[in-house]
Structure formats: C-alpha cells, structure tokens
MOPAC internal coordinates of N, CA, C and O (Angstrom, degrees):
PM7 1SCF
backbone

  N    0.0000 0     0.00 0     0.00 0    0    0    0
  C    1.4235 1     0.00 0     0.00 0    1    0    0
  C    1.5450 1   107.68 1     0.00 0    2    1    0
  O    1.2310 1   121.37 1   -28.33 1    3    2    1
  N    1.3199 1   114.99 1   151.67 1    3    2    1
  C    1.4772 1   119.11 1   178.68 1    5    3    2
  C    1.5386 1   110.03 1   -87.14 1    6    5    3
  O    1.2310 1   121.71 1   -10.43 1    7    6    5
  N    1.3227 1   114.33 1   169.57 1    7    6    5
  C    1.4655 1   121.22 1   178.57 1    9    7    6
  C    1.5347 1   107.52 1   -61.60 1   10    9    7
  O    1.2310 1   120.46 1   139.09 1   11   10    9
  N    1.3287 1   116.73 1   -40.91 1   11   10    9
  C    1.4939 1   119.87 1   179.35 1   13   11   10
  C    1.5272 1   110.82 1   -60.10 1   14   13   11
  O    1.2310 1   121.06 1   137.58 1   15   14   13
  N    1.3541 1   115.57 1   -42.42 1   15   14   13
  C    1.4778 1   117.20 1   178.95 1   17   15   14
  C    1.4849 1   112.80 1   -63.61 1   18   17   15
  O    1.2310 1   120.16 1   142.88 1   19   18   17
  N    1.3857 1   117.30 1   -37.12 1   19   18   17
  C    1.4752 1   120.75 1   176.32 1   21   19   18
  C    1.5109 1   110.03 1   -58.75 1   22   21   19
  O    1.2310 1   120.13 1   136.82 1   23   22   21
  N    1.3308 1   117.37 1   -43.18 1   23   22   21
  C    1.4572 1   121.48 1  -178.02 1   25   23   22
  C    1.5338 1   110.47 1   -65.96 1   26   25   23
  O    1.2310 1   120.12 1   139.28 1   27   26   25
  N    1.2910 1   117.38 1   -40.72 1   27   26   25
  C    1.4537 1   120.83 1  -177.85 1   29   27   26
  C    1.5463 1   108.20 1   -67.91 1   30   29   27
  O    1.2310 1   120.44 1   136.33 1   31   30   29
  N    1.3222 1   116.76 1   -43.67 1   31   30   29
  C    1.4807 1   121.30 1   178.18 1   33   31   30
  C    1.5170 1   109.80 1   -59.94 1   34   33   31
  O    1.2310 1   120.30 1   135.62 1   35   34   33
  N    1.3197 1   117.03 1   -44.38 1   35   34   33
  C    1.4785 1   122.46 1   178.65 1   37   35   34
  C    1.5072 1   110.47 1   -60.72 1   38   37   35
  O    1.2310 1   119.99 1   136.14 1   39   38   37
  N    1.3152 1   117.62 1   -43.86 1   39   38   37
  C    1.4515 1   121.21 1  -179.71 1   41   39   38
  C    1.5080 1   110.34 1   -63.97 1   42   41   39
  O    1.2310 1   120.04 1   137.61 1   43   42   41
  N    1.3477 1   117.53 1   -42.39 1   43   42   41
  C    1.4652 1   121.70 1  -179.59 1   45   43   42
  C    1.5490 1   111.32 1   -66.51 1   46   45   43
  O    1.2310 1   121.06 1   141.46 1   47   46   45
  N    1.3808 1   115.59 1   -38.54 1   47   46   45
  C    1.4530 1   117.73 1   175.08 1   49   47   46
  C    1.5154 1   112.94 1   -63.79 1   50   49   47
  O    1.2310 1   121.36 1   139.44 1   51   50   49
  N    1.3401 1   115.01 1   -40.56 1   51   50   49
  C    1.4832 1   118.60 1   179.20 1   53   51   50
  C    1.5612 1   109.11 1   -64.76 1   54   53   51
  O    1.2310 1   119.81 1   137.61 1   55   54   53
  N    1.3148 1   117.97 1   -42.39 1   55   54   53
  C    1.4838 1   117.69 1   176.85 1   57   55   54
  C    1.4691 1   111.85 1   -59.07 1   58   57   55
  O    1.2310 1   119.49 1   132.81 1   59   58   57
  N    1.3544 1   118.57 1   -47.19 1   59   58   57
  C    1.4127 1   122.32 1  -178.98 1   61   59   58
  C    1.5272 1   111.68 1   -60.47 1   62   61   59
  O    1.2310 1   121.00 1   139.69 1   63   62   61
  N    1.3257 1   115.70 1   -40.31 1   63   62   61
  C    1.4498 1   122.74 1  -179.78 1   65   63   62
  C    1.5254 1   109.83 1   -64.59 1   66   65   63
  O    1.2310 1   121.20 1   132.96 1   67   66   65
  N    1.2992 1   115.32 1   -47.04 1   67   66   65
  C    1.4702 1   119.91 1  -178.46 1   69   67   66
  C    1.5234 1   112.14 1   -66.37 1   70   69   67
  O    1.2310 1   120.90 1   147.25 1   71   70   69
  N    1.2986 1   115.88 1   -32.75 1   71   70   69
  C    1.4937 1   120.25 1   173.51 1   73   71   70
  C    1.5366 1   112.99 1   -58.32 1   74   73   71
  O    1.2310 1   121.63 1   152.94 1   75   74   73
  N    1.3332 1   114.49 1   -27.06 1   75   74   73
  C    1.4856 1   119.64 1   176.94 1   77   75   74
  C    1.5605 1   110.39 1   -92.10 1   78   77   75
  O    1.2310 1   120.30 1   176.91 1   79   78   77
  N    1.3048 1   117.03 1    -3.09 1   79   78   77
  C    1.4580 1   120.85 1  -177.84 1   81   79   78
  C    1.5397 1   111.17 1    62.43 1   82   81   79
  O    1.2310 1   120.17 1  -142.57 1   83   82   81
  N    1.3234 1   117.28 1    37.43 1   83   82   81
  C    1.4749 1   122.11 1  -179.99 1   85   83   82
  C    1.4996 1   110.13 1  -106.25 1   86   85   83
  O    1.2310 1   120.95 1   -30.12 1   87   86   85
  N    1.3243 1   115.79 1   149.88 1   87   86   85
  C    1.4470 1   122.33 1   170.12 1   89   87   86
  C    1.5040 1   106.49 1   -81.12 1   90   89   87
  O    1.2310 1   121.95 1   -11.31 1   91   90   89
  N    1.3529 1   113.88 1   168.69 1   91   90   89
  C    1.4777 1   118.34 1   174.68 1   93   91   90
  C    1.5428 1   109.38 1   -62.55 1   94   93   91
  O    1.2310 1   120.29 1   141.96 1   95   94   93
  N    1.2844 1   117.05 1   -38.04 1   95   94   93
  C    1.4834 1   121.28 1   179.81 1   97   95   94
  C    1.5288 1   110.36 1   -62.30 1   98   97   95
  O    1.2310 1   120.68 1   135.98 1   99   98   97
  N    1.3025 1   116.30 1   -44.02 1   99   98   97
  C    1.4548 1   119.28 1  -179.30 1  101   99   98
  C    1.5568 1   111.50 1   -64.05 1  102  101   99
  O    1.2310 1   121.09 1   135.92 1  103  102  101
  N    1.2944 1   115.52 1   -44.08 1  103  102  101
  C    1.4894 1   118.84 1   178.33 1  105  103  102
  C    1.5248 1   109.66 1   -63.42 1  106  105  103
  O    1.2310 1   120.18 1   133.58 1  107  106  105
  N    1.2925 1   117.26 1   -46.42 1  107  106  105
  C    1.4751 1   120.26 1  -179.65 1  109  107  106
  C    1.5393 1   110.51 1   -59.89 1  110  109  107
  O    1.2310 1   119.95 1   138.91 1  111  110  109
  N    1.3171 1   117.71 1   -41.09 1  111  110  109
  C    1.4285 1   118.65 1   176.99 1  113  111  110
  C    1.4927 1   112.39 1   -61.50 1  114  113  111
  O    1.2310 1   120.80 1   135.63 1  115  114  113
  N    1.3318 1   116.08 1   -44.37 1  115  114  113
  C    1.4747 1   121.20 1  -177.38 1  117  115  114
  C    1.5487 1   110.91 1   -66.36 1  118  117  115
  O    1.2310 1   121.02 1   148.43 1  119  118  117
  N    1.3183 1   115.65 1   -31.57 1  119  118  117
  C    1.4648 1   122.32 1  -178.63 1  121  119  118
  C    1.5574 1   109.68 1   -85.36 1  122  121  119
  O    1.2310 1   120.16 1   163.64 1  123  122  121
  N    1.3122 1   117.31 1   -16.36 1  123  122  121
  C    1.4805 1   119.81 1  -178.96 1  125  123  122
  C    1.5381 1   111.66 1    76.68 1  126  125  123
  O    1.2310 1   121.27 1  -145.49 1  127  126  125
  N    1.3072 1   115.17 1    34.51 1  127  126  125
  C    1.4850 1   118.07 1   176.48 1  129  127  126
  C    1.5144 1   109.75 1  -127.71 1  130  129  127
  O    1.2310 1   120.08 1   -12.32 1  131  130  129
  N    1.3158 1   117.46 1   167.68 1  131  130  129
  C    1.4499 1   124.36 1   178.81 1  133  131  130
  C    1.5090 1   110.94 1   -69.49 1  134  133  131
  O    1.2310 1   119.53 1   -44.57 1  135  134  133
  N    1.2772 1   118.50 1   135.43 1  135  134  133
  C    1.4884 1   121.33 1  -177.79 1  137  135  134
  C    1.4916 1   111.67 1   -66.64 1  138  137  135
  O    1.2310 1   119.26 1   143.83 1  139  138  137
  N    1.3289 1   119.02 1   -36.17 1  139  138  137
  C    1.4875 1   118.41 1   176.55 1  141  139  138
  C    1.5416 1   112.39 1   -65.87 1  142  141  139
  O    1.2310 1   121.58 1   141.57 1  143  142  141
  N    1.2995 1   114.57 1   -38.43 1  143  142  141
  C    1.4883 1   119.47 1   173.92 1  145  143  142
  C    1.4938 1   111.99 1   -59.66 1  146  145  143
  O    1.2310 1   120.89 1   133.28 1  147  146  145
  N    1.3647 1   115.91 1   -46.72 1  147  146  145
  C    1.4521 1   120.07 1   178.04 1  149  147  146
  C    1.5187 1   112.17 1   -59.18 1  150  149  147
  O    1.2310 1   121.08 1   134.74 1  151  150  149
  N    1.3028 1   115.54 1   -45.26 1  151  150  149
  C    1.4816 1   119.60 1   178.96 1  153  151  150
  C    1.5294 1   111.97 1   -55.33 1  154  153  151
  O    1.2310 1   120.40 1   141.60 1  155  154  153
  N    1.3400 1   116.83 1   -38.40 1  155  154  153
  C    1.4759 1   121.23 1   177.33 1  157  155  154
  C    1.5337 1   111.21 1   -65.44 1  158  157  155
  O    1.2310 1   120.88 1   143.61 1  159  158  157
  N    1.3368 1   115.92 1   -36.39 1  159  158  157
  C    1.4609 1   121.44 1   179.50 1  161  159  158
  C    1.5179 1   107.80 1   -66.57 1  162  161  159
  O    1.2310 1   120.71 1   132.98 1  163  162  161
  N    1.3328 1   116.25 1   -47.02 1  163  162  161
  C    1.4520 1   121.29 1  -176.71 1  165  163  162
  C    1.4990 1   111.52 1   -64.53 1  166  165  163
  O    1.2310 1   120.25 1   145.45 1  167  166  165
  N    1.3607 1   117.12 1   -34.55 1  167  166  165
  C    1.4665 1   120.01 1   177.88 1  169  167  166
  C    1.4962 1   112.74 1   -73.81 1  170  169  167
  O    1.2310 1   121.11 1   164.65 1  171  170  169
  N    1.3100 1   115.49 1   -15.35 1  171  170  169
  C    1.4738 1   120.21 1  -178.44 1  173  171  170
  C    1.5316 1   111.89 1    86.17 1  174  173  171
  O    1.2310 1   120.48 1  -163.83 1  175  174  173
  N    1.3267 1   116.68 1    16.17 1  175  174  173
  C    1.4456 1   121.04 1  -179.20 1  177  175  174
  C    1.5024 1   113.96 1   -76.48 1  178  177  175
  O    1.2310 1   121.49 1   150.26 1  179  178  177
  N    1.3838 1   114.76 1   -29.74 1  179  178  177
  C    1.4689 1   118.49 1  -179.93 1  181  179  178
  C    1.5583 1   108.57 1  -138.03 1  182  181  179
  O    1.2310 1   121.88 1   -15.87 1  183  182  181
  N    1.3181 1   114.00 1   164.13 1  183  182  181
  C    1.4204 1   120.83 1   172.10 1  185  183  182
  C    1.5063 1   109.13 1  -119.69 1  186  185  183
  O    1.2310 1   120.80 1   -64.30 1  187  186  185
  N    1.3482 1   116.08 1   115.70 1  187  186  185
  C    1.4484 1   119.88 1  -175.25 1  189  187  186
  C    1.5282 1   112.14 1   -76.96 1  190  189  187
  O    1.2310 1   120.56 1    -5.04 1  191  190  189
  N    1.3291 1   116.54 1   174.96 1  191  190  189
  C    1.4331 1   121.52 1   175.28 1  193  191  190
  C    1.5403 1   111.66 1   -67.32 1  194  193  191
  O    1.2310 1   122.19 1   -17.43 1  195  194  193
  N    1.3080 1   113.40 1   162.57 1  195  194  193
  C    1.4684 1   118.34 1   174.45 1  197  195  194
  C    1.5203 1   112.88 1   -55.56 1  198  197  195
  O    1.2310 1   121.66 1   139.63 1  199  198  197
  N    1.3515 1   114.43 1   -40.37 1  199  198  197
  C    1.4678 1   119.66 1   179.96 1  201  199  198
  C    1.4990 1   112.28 1   -61.20 1  202  201  199
  O    1.2310 1   121.08 1   140.01 1  203  202  201
  N    1.3627 1   115.54 1   -39.99 1  203  202  201
  C    1.4944 1   118.86 1   179.94 1  205  203  202
  C    1.5375 1   108.85 1   -69.01 1  206  205  203
  O    1.2310 1   119.78 1   138.57 1  207  206  205
  N    1.3233 1   118.02 1   -41.43 1  207  206  205
  C    1.4416 1   119.18 1   177.31 1  209  207  206
  C    1.5102 1   110.15 1   -58.41 1  210  209  207
  O    1.2310 1   120.17 1   136.28 1  211  210  209
  N    1.3094 1   117.29 1   -43.72 1  211  210  209
  C    1.4851 1   121.53 1   179.23 1  213  211  210
  C    1.5510 1   110.82 1   -59.66 1  214  213  211
  O    1.2310 1   118.57 1   140.72 1  215  214  213
  N    1.2905 1   120.33 1   -39.28 1  215  214  213
  C    1.4408 1   122.82 1   177.70 1  217  215  214
  C    1.5478 1   111.14 1   -65.10 1  218  217  215
  O    1.2310 1   121.58 1   139.00 1  219  218  217
  N    1.3086 1   114.59 1   -41.00 1  219  218  217
  C    1.4622 1   119.90 1   178.75 1  221  219  218
  C    1.5236 1   110.34 1   -66.62 1  222  221  219
  O    1.2310 1   120.53 1   131.83 1  223  222  221
  N    1.3027 1   116.59 1   -48.17 1  223  222  221
  C    1.4655 1   122.25 1   179.56 1  225  223  222
  C    1.5360 1   112.22 1   -57.29 1  226  225  223
  O    1.2310 1   122.28 1   136.17 1  227  226  225
  N    1.3234 1   113.24 1   -43.83 1  227  226  225
  C    1.5114 1   119.14 1  -179.61 1  229  227  226
  C    1.5415 1   109.10 1   -65.05 1  230  229  227
  O    1.2310 1   120.53 1   136.91 1  231  230  229
  N    1.3097 1   116.60 1   -43.09 1  231  230  229
  C    1.4523 1   119.84 1   179.86 1  233  231  230
  C    1.5127 1   112.20 1   -62.23 1  234  233  231
  O    1.2310 1   120.54 1   139.56 1  235  234  233
  N    1.3349 1   116.57 1   -40.44 1  235  234  233
  C    1.4497 1   123.37 1   178.33 1  237  235  234
  C    1.5080 1   112.70 1   -78.01 1  238  237  235
  O    1.2310 1   119.26 1   160.36 1  239  238  237
  N    1.2757 1   119.02 1   -19.64 1  239  238  237
  C    1.4721 1   121.65 1  -175.09 1  241  239  238
  C    1.5092 1   113.02 1    71.04 1  242  241  239
  O    1.2310 1   120.89 1  -144.22 1  243  242  241
  N    1.3490 1   115.90 1    35.78 1  243  242  241
  C    1.4576 1   121.12 1  -179.78 1  245  243  242
  C    1.5613 1   109.63 1  -121.08 1  246  245  243
  O    1.2310 1   121.40 1   -14.80 1  247  246  245
  N    1.2900 1   114.93 1   165.20 1  247  246  245
  C    1.4798 1   123.47 1   175.05 1  249  247  246
  C    1.5175 1   109.09 1  -100.01 1  250  249  247
  O    1.2310 1   120.93 1   -23.01 1  251  250  249
  N    1.3205 1   115.82 1   156.99 1  251  250  249
  C    1.4383 1   120.19 1   179.73 1  253  251  250
  C    1.5358 1   112.95 1   -57.96 1  254  253  251
  O    1.2310 1   120.21 1   146.59 1  255  254  253
  N    1.3444 1   117.20 1   -33.41 1  255  254  253
  C    1.4421 1   121.72 1  -179.81 1  257  255  254
  C    1.5533 1   110.99 1   -66.43 1  258  257  255
  O    1.2310 1   120.09 1   158.82 1  259  258  257
  N    1.3471 1   117.43 1   -21.18 1  259  258  257
  C    1.4724 1   120.05 1   177.14 1  261  259  258
  C    1.5443 1   110.57 1   -77.70 1  262  261  259
  O    1.2310 1   119.56 1   160.69 1  263  262  261
  N    1.2948 1   118.44 1   -19.31 1  263  262  261
  C    1.4479 1   121.04 1  -174.59 1  265  263  262
  C    1.5391 1   112.76 1  -110.75 1  266  265  263
  O    1.2310 1   120.60 1   136.59 1  267  266  265
  N    1.3233 1   116.46 1   -43.41 1  267  266  265
  C    1.4490 1   116.52 1  -175.39 1  269  267  266
  C    1.5485 1   111.72 1   -77.51 1  270  269  267
  O    1.2310 1   121.03 1   -38.47 1  271  270  269
  N    1.3443 1   115.64 1   141.53 1  271  270  269
  C    1.4759 1   119.10 1   179.98 1  273  271  270
  C    1.4979 1   109.98 1   -68.37 1  274  273  271
  O    1.2310 1   120.63 1   -29.52 1  275  274  273
  N    1.3115 1   116.39 1   150.48 1  275  274  273
  C    1.4812 1   122.33 1  -179.59 1  277  275  274
  C    1.4967 1   110.04 1   -76.06 1  278  277  275
  O    1.2310 1   120.10 1   180.00 1  279  278  277

C-alpha cells in the first residue's frame, strides 16, 4: 500500500470510530490492541497486519470494503 492509501484508511477508520462515539482507547480495547498502536494506524503512519485489521473491523462492525480505498 502507498502512503496515500494509509492516510485514506486511517481517515476511514476514524470516521467509523467517531460514528460509534468511541475514543481511540475504547476502540483499541474492544479490538484487543494497544491504543498507541491504533493511533498510529489511524494517522496513517503504519499499516498493520491483516489479523489486526480484522480485529479492528470486527470491533467496529464494518467490512473491509467500508474502510479500504477502491
């Protein structure tokens, strides 16, 4: 993925999280990941593993197509 893709994914994750009225810490707890690590994902600084994405998507109740750019 490109840096631009990371930023778009992060923005989409943030939007989905805010739609739930959750903080980054709340989402990270629900996904079972570190909140600092999640913040880096949301900022688009890093791209996590597929397994981590799955945990985040499950916690948010979204599908990958809702988050990943086309």
